[in-house]
N, C-alpha and C positions, 0 to 999 in steps of 0.2 A: 701563187694562185690567190689573187686579191679577193675573189668572190667567197672562197672558203674562209678567209680571215674575217671578212665582214659578217659572214654567217656565224662564225664562232662568237662574235660579240652579241649577236641576237640570241644565240643559245645561252650564253652566260646570263642573260637577263631573264630567261624563262625557267620555270621550275614546275611545269605541269607534267603529269604522267602521260606516257604514250603507249598504246598497244596497237600494233599495226595489223591490218588485214592484208593478206597476200594479194599482190597486184601483179599483172603481167609485165615484167620488165624486158621481155625479149622482143618487143616491138621494134623492128628495124635496126636492132643493134648489130646484127650480122653485116648488114650493108655498111653501117658506120664503121665497124671494126675493120672491114676490108680496106678502107681508105686511110686508116690510122698508121702512123709510123711506129707508135708505141701504144700498147694497150695493156690494161690490167682489168680483168674480170674476176671478181671473187664473190662467191656465194657460200656462206657458212650457214648450214641448217642441219637438222637431223643428226646422224651419227658423227659428222665432221665437227659440228658445233659442240656436241657432247664430248668429243675427244679434246677439244680446246678447253672446255670447262674442267674436265678431269685433269688435264695437264696443269692448269692453274691451281687446282686444289692440291695436287701432289707437290707443286713448287711452293705452296704456302703463300701464294700471292693473293692475299685477302682483298686488296683494292680492286684488282682486275677480276677476281672471282665474283665479287659483289656486283661489279659493273655488268658482267655477262650473264649473271644468274637467271634473270627473267627475260632474256632475249631468245626469241624463237628462230629468227633469221636475220642475217645481215647480208645485204647485196650491194656491192660497189662496182660500178662500171666507170673506168677512166680511160679516155682516149686522147692521145696527143697527135697532132697533124703537122706535116711539114710546112704548110702555108695556109693562110686564111682562105676560106672558101672550099677547102677539101671536103667539108661536110656542110650540109645545108640545115638551116634552122627548121625547115619544113620536115626534116628527118625526125624531129621530135614531136610533130603534130599528133601522131597516133597516141603517144603517151599522154600528152596534154589533153587530148579529147577523152581519153579513158578517165583521167582525173576529173574533168569537168562533168562527165556523165555518171560517174559512180556515186551512188547514194552516200551522203555524209561527208565526202571529201570537199574541201574548200581551200582556196589559195590563201595562205597566211601572209606571204610576202611576195612581191614582185618588184625587182629592182633592175632597171634597164639603163645601161650606160652605153657609151660609144660602141665598144666591141664586147660587151659583157651583158649577159641576161641571167639573173638568178631568180629562181622561183622555189618557194617552200610551200608544200601542201600538208594539210593536217586532216585526218579523218576524225570526225566528231560522231559520237554515239551518245545521244542525249546531250548532257552538258559536259561530257568528258572527252578529251582528246584521246583517240585510240589508234592513231597511225601517223607516219611521218615519211615524207619523200622530199628530197632536195634535187633540183636540176640546176647545175651551174654550167652555163654555156659561154665559152670565150671564143675568140676568133680561131685559135689554134689548139684549144683544149676543151673537152667535154667531160663532166663528171655527173653521175646520177647515183644517189645513195638512198637506199630504202632500208628501214629498220622495222622489224616486226617483233612485238613483245613489249613487256612493260619496261620502260626506261624513263628516267627524268630527262627532259630536253636539255637541262643544264649539264647532263653527263655526255651528251652527244659529241662534243669536241674531244673529250678524252677517249671515247669509243673510236672516233675517226682516227685519232693519232695512234691508238693501239692497233687498229687494223692495218694502218700504213706501215707501222713497225713490223707487224706480222708478215705483211707482203714482202718487205725488204729482207726479212730473214729467209723467206722461201726462195728468193732469187739466188 
């Protein structure tokens, strides 16, 4: 997934704190999911996120315990499709419109290549970033990641890698 690799480089350069406001990620995902050949939808919040935090504490995993300590929610939606065109870029319009109209949200990055479109949004409250959303759309794959809670943007690659390993363990 080239877009996530490129994003990881951007994240490595950033070190600003983020606290995310809850946004509605359910816009059109049911329709997109029905078209996918593979899908991963994971939301960790409330009791499930607390269970993960407790497990990390019991395991003595200080690195991941610190990483997840101030996170309130992690939401990852990843869909893979058999062929290009199985989902439409317009399926993402409701989410993009929500980001454009929500107070404080602005697009930090927009990178469009032949078959890839990556957008990173940040919620600003005053002069501080307080939210994060990534949309990585490729011809045959779509990923949307939202993180709510205090986190250093430089830690996001580690968080993404951790949640992917968590997903692999659950399968």
